[in-house]
C-alpha positions, -999 to +999 in steps of 0.1 A: -596+410+495-614+381+510-644+391+530-667+376+555-703+387+565-725+382+595-754+357+595-779+386+595-763+402+564-763+368+546-799+361+555-810+395+542-791+390+510-806+356+506-841+369+510-834+397+485-821+372+459-848+346+465-875+373+458-861+375+423-856+338+416-880+309+410-888+290+442-860+267+452-835+280+427-811+293+453-810+260+471-804+242+438-774+265+431-759+257+465-766+220+461-750+219+427-718+235+440-718+212+471-723+181+450-694+191+427-671+196+457-682+162+471-676+145+438-640+158+438-634+145+473-649+111+464-626+109+433-597+114+457-607+091+486-626+064+467-613+067+432-647+076+417-682+087+425-699+056+411-700+029+437-689+051+465-707+053+498-721+086+511-739+093+544-759+125+549-764+138+584-796+158+580-810+184+603-842+204+600-829+235+584-818+247+550-784+230+554-802+197+557-821+205+524-788+214+507-773+181+519-804+161+506-804+178+471-766+173+469-770+137+479-796+132+452-772+145+426-745+121+438-770+092+438-778+099+402-741+095+394-741+060+410-731+067+446-748+048+474-764+075+495-779+071+529-796+100+548-797+100+586-825+122+596-822+138+630-857+153+629-876+131+604-908+152+608-890+184+599-867+173+571-868+193+539-896+178+520-884+186+485-849+175+492-861+143+508-883+135+478-855+142+454-831+118+472-857+090+472-864+095+435-826+092+429-825+059+448-812+072+481-819+054+514-831+067+547-816+054+580-829+058+615-811+085+636-786+076+663-751+062+660-761+027+668-778+004+643-781+012+606-770+048+609-738+039+628-730+010+604-735+033+574-711+059+588-685+033+596-686+021+560-688+055+543-663+071+520-678+106+527-700+120+554-719+152+546-726+173+577-760+191+572-770+190+609-772+227+618-772+259+597-753+291+601-779+304+626-771+277+651-759+287+686-741+266+711-726+232+706-743+201+690-775+189+705-773+157+724-788+135+697-762+147+671-731+141+693-729+103+687-732+109+649-704+134+649-683+111+670-690+082+647-680+103+617-647+113+635-639+077+642-646+065+606-623+066+577-646+088+558-639+123+546-661+148+564-676+176+544-695+204+562-724+223+545-717+260+548-703+257+583-693+228+607-723+221+629-718+232+665-696+263+658-708+299+659-708+315+624-705+351+637-679+348+664-658+317+657-666+304+692-671+267+700-693+262+731-695+224+731-693+195+708-689+203+671-683+185+638-647+184+627-646+187+589-619+180+563-636+204+539-663+231+544-682+242+514-697+276+521-721+296+500-722+332+489-695+344+512-672+333+540-686+335+575-665+349+603-663+316+621-646+300+591-616+324+594-613+327+632-601+302+657-611+281+675-639+275+649-615+277+620-597+245+630-630+227+628-636+238+592-606+221+575-601+234+540-628+260+529-643+262+494-665+291+485-694+286+461-707+317+445-745+317+445-749+354+435-757+370+468-760+408+467-736+416+495-728+453+502-690+457+506-695+482+535-713+456+556-684+431+557-675+419+592-640+406+583-614+412+557-584+391+548-556+405+527-544+386+497-511+390+479-525+417+456-538+437+485-505+435+504-485+444+473-506+475+467-499+487+503-462+480+505-440+511+505-417+513+475-391+542+473-393+566+444-362+578+426-360+610+447-365+592+480-340+596+509-341+580+543-364+606+557-389+604+528-389+566+533-394+571+570-373+567+601-385+544+628-374+546+665-371+514+685-372+519+723-368+483+735-346+459+754-331+459+789-301+444+807-322+412+811-336+411+776-311+426+751-322+401+725-357+417+722-340+449+711-319+431+685-349+412+671-372+443+670-344+462+651-340+432+628-377+434+619-376+471+615-346+471+591-365+448+568-398+468+570-393+494+544-383+524+564-352+544+554-334+542+588-338+528+623-329+547+655-324+526+686-328+539+721-321+518+751-295+498+772-289+472+745-271+495+721-239+475+720-257+443+711-277+461+684-247+478+668-227+446+669-254+428+649-267+458+628-240+485+623-264+505+601-286+513+631-285+548+646-279+542+683-286+567+712-286+563+750-301+597+758-338+587+756-365+590+730-367+628+731-331+633+722-328+604+697-334+625+667-361+627+641-384+597+637-417+592+619-429+564+642-419+547+675-419+511+686-419+507+724-420+479+748-403+447+736-381+435+765-384+468+783-387+453+817-400+480+841-389+511+822-422+529+825-405+563+820-394+555+785-429+542+776-445+574+789-420+595+769-427+577+737-465+579+742-461+617+745-446+619+710-467+633+682-460+605+658-475+570+653-466+546+681-466+508+683-469+494+718-459+458+724-449+434+752-439+451+784-450+484+770-486+472+771-483+466+808-465+498+815-485+522+793-510+544+811-544+538+796-555+574+798-523+585+780-530+560+752-566+572+749-555+608+749-531+604+720-540+622+687-514+604+665-522+568+656-515+541+681-511+504+673-512+479+702-500+443+696-509+420+725-510+382+725-539+365+742-524+367+777-516+404+774-550+411+760-566+393+789-547+413+814-557+446+797-594+435+796-593+421+832-605+386+821-591+351+819-568+341+789-592+314+780-620+339+775-599+359+750-589+327+732-625+315+730-638+349+717-610+365+698-632+387+676-651+402+705-619+407+725-600+426+698-630+449+692-634+455+729-597+464+733-598+488+703-629+505+716-616+507+752-582+522+743-592+542+712-563+524+694-558+500+665-552+466+681-534+436+666-543+405+686-516+379+679-522+342+681-534+312+660-556+337+643-541+372+641-568+399+641-564+436+635-593+460+646-593+496+637-593+523+664-624+523+685-635+490+670-652+504+639-652+489+604-643+454+594-617+435+614-588+422+594-578+385+598-544+373+587-544+345+562-507+337+564-486+322+592-477+289+607-478+273+642-440+273+641-442+311+647-450+304+683-414+309+693-396+333+716-388+367+699-412+362+670-434+390+683-405+413+686-397+409+649-433+416+641-433+448+662-402+461+644-416+452+610-450+468+616-434+499+632-412+504+601-444+503+580-459+529+602-429+551+597-431+546+560-466+561+560-490+533+563-521+537+585-521+518+618-546+493+603-526+488+572-493+486+590-506+460+614-523+440+586-494+441+561-469+435+589-488+404+600-491+392+564-454+395+557-445+381+591-466+350+585-452+344+551-417+349+564-425+323+591-435+298+564-404+304+544-381+303+575-395+271+589-406+251+559-421+225+582-393+225+608-384+245+638-367+279+633-358+309+655-371+344+655-339+356+638-346+331+609-381+347+605-365+382+603-341+371+577-369+356+556-389+389+554-371+400+522-381+367+506-417+373+517-416+408+504-404+396+470-431+369+469-459+394+476-446+418+449-441+390+424-404+397+420-378+370+416-352+360+441-316+372+437 
């Protein structure tokens, strides 16, 4: 499990560790890892470290000190290193002295003159402007330097976090550095895993510096293959369809029969033993998936299920949504169901509830603008979970899953592709996650594993080219086998 911690937790861990180490040892650990990462980048972009050109953008905090010490290490290996000091009177004294001893140069701040020329000629620009405690966008004096780096041919490497992004929330409230690589220390920070900040970070490399971080204090978790494999339901020898779980799908309408077909497609590949469909698209569903158990008498008379999925393509069928919410089994609410569901009825449920809005739907539920949700995804998913007393899966460029009432670490999905932004993709995810609910996974695990498999399936289905939602559904078995480490065929 990949984890991310808040700035406060990281700072506390740093203080605890520094109290046990010689003065400056922790910064030297960070600088050594940073210099090694930069050397690898230089080998790729310039062919070698010796003779390459490196520019350090140095602020007044510890990130500036990390950059200076890393620059000194690169200078000792023969790189031409120039430090641009944004606050010369507050630059890290030990790091600055080390750089000068190694033969590094100091350039005046500002993107004009020597600093600008150095950036234009650089092979690598190291962003040490602002540390993880920075709030808001870049200060005015730093903006021209960030712009010059973006215009240059240099690879941009950020120290711990791109300057100008919020480490705790992933928000970007102004100008920020866009990095090709971020070298972060001790642990991931939430902003490295959540958009919009994530797109500023580029590739992320974690350098272990020995921070004593308590597992229970993590802000974010990201499943890896081993975590998803451990949670996937696998039938035992004595399993039948009811032991494996039966999922009910209440979806589709005369206008949107395809939503029902796609939700059923996802559910059939999600590990449950059977799928019951209720709704007006029964003919379309049975024509595509004859193994589906179809009923037109409503959820209460559909037969035994271990979980329900309600809402995809439901139109204005509020009665069916209300009937499903009254069931005493786990329920996943998606799409039209989110608009039709009575908030008090959701909060009153005793069985688990999983809500799966995209940013626009989340904004409507919260009564805010879509741009507010997209700019503060972590706060939004937590607020929804707390307000509705439900587990919430917020879909989008970064998919987040918050446990009921917003407690505990939020899970962020590490798979996926921008090609998944296609009509019907969310319906497939709903069916898939609903099937996992029926198979016995908790709402948090069903949402997290469902998003993980769905993202992988999206990669496999598209492989860099457009694909439809039905292609994503058909790729779920391949994603499942990939996670479990089993071969195709």
